[in-house]
Each structure stands twice: as structure tokens, then as C-alpha cells.
C-alpha positions in Angstrom: 0.0 0.0 0.0 1.1 3.5 -0.8 0.3 6.6 1.2 -1.6 9.4 -0.6 -0.1 12.9 -0.8 -2.3 14.1 2.0 -1.3 11.3 4.2 2.4 11.9 3.5 1.9 15.6 4.4 0.2 14.6 7.7 3.1 12.2 8.5 5.7 14.9 7.8 3.7 17.4 9.9 3.6 15.0 12.8 7.3 14.3 12.4 8.1 18.0 12.4 5.9 18.5 15.6 7.5 15.6 17.4 11.1 16.1 16.3 13.7 16.8 18.9 15.1 20.3 19.0 18.7 20.6 17.7 19.3 23.8 19.7 17.9 22.3 22.9 20.1 19.2 22.4 23.2 21.3 22.0 22.4 23.4 25.1 22.0 20.3 27.1 25.2 19.0 25.7 27.0 22.2 26.5 25.9 22.6 30.1 25.1 19.1 31.2 26.8 17.0 28.6 29.2 15.3 31.0 26.2 13.8 32.8 24.8 12.5 29.6 21.6 14.6 29.8 21.6 15.3 26.1 21.5 11.5 25.5 18.6 11.1 27.9 16.8 13.8 25.9 17.4 11.9 22.7 16.2 8.6 24.1 19.7 7.0 24.2 19.1 5.9 27.8 21.7 3.1 28.0 24.6 5.2 26.7 23.4 8.1 28.9 23.6 5.9 32.0 27.1 4.7 31.1 28.2 8.3 30.5 26.7 9.4 33.8 28.3 6.5 35.6 31.7 7.2 34.1 31.6 10.9 35.0 30.4 10.2 38.6 33.0 7.4 39.1 35.7 9.7 37.7 34.8 12.5 40.0 34.6 10.4 43.1 38.0 8.8 42.4 39.7 12.0 41.3 41.1 12.5 44.7 43.1 9.2 44.2 44.1 10.4 40.7 42.4 7.3 39.4 39.5 9.4 38.1 41.4 10.5 35.1 41.1 7.0 33.6 37.3 7.5 33.3 37.2 11.3 33.0 39.4 11.5 29.9 37.4 8.9 27.9 34.2 10.6 29.1 35.5 14.0 27.8 36.5 12.5 24.5 33.1 10.9 24.2 31.5 14.3 25.0 33.6 15.9 22.2 32.6 13.3 19.7 28.9 13.7 20.6 29.1 17.3 19.3 29.4 15.7 15.8 27.0 12.8 16.4 24.1 14.9 17.6 22.7 15.7 14.2 22.7 12.1 13.2 21.0 11.1 16.4 18.3 13.7 15.8 17.8 12.4 12.3 17.5 8.8 13.6 14.8 9.9 15.9 12.9 11.7 13.1 13.2 8.6 10.9 11.8 6.5 13.7 8.9 8.9 14.1 8.3 8.9 10.4 8.2 5.1 10.3 5.9 4.9 13.3 3.4 7.4 11.8 3.5 5.8 8.4 2.8 2.4 9.9 -0.2 3.9 11.7 -1.7 5.1 8.4 -1.0 1.8 6.7 -2.5 -0.3 9.5 -5.6 1.9 9.6 -6.5 1.1 6.0 
């Protein structure tokens, strides 16, 4: 089955309304990125928990100088996320598009 032009427009409108904000994601990355809050916002819960745990473990063991072994990789991960955020937002939009398209197709 193929969607009509009107249905495609409705799907795109719903995707646009439900899409995650790039600006909001980058603000979360900038101010709370070490805690993985931007990943929680984008629905990447597992990796957000790992990022949060690495940061907290690194901060608690920083007194023993062992914290650098988790804080340095966490910082590198945070820097890489600056480039990965647009792709994560696009994945979220694609998932929304697939969901709304499947709703139209099953309703017929």
C-alpha cells in the first residue's frame, strides 16, 4: 500500500511537531553533557547511563588520581557527541516517520 499525498503531508507534519530540537540538544550537551543529559533527551538511555556513571566514578575517584582514567574517555566521548548529535536527531525523526507511516498503513 502507498500513502496518498495528503497522508504523506500529515506524516511529515507529525514528524516536524514531534522532532527533537537541535538547539535544545546542544544546550543540554554544552551545560550538562558530562552527565549525559543530552543523550537522555534523545532517548539514548543506555549510553546516557554509562556516560553518567563514568563521570560520577571519575569525579569520586579523582582524589586518588584514578579518576582521570574515566574522565578522559568521558571527555573524548562528549567531544565526539558534538558531531554525532545531528545524526541522532535524524535517527529519531526517521523512527517517528516510520511509526506514523505504519499507523496510516494499518488503519487502512
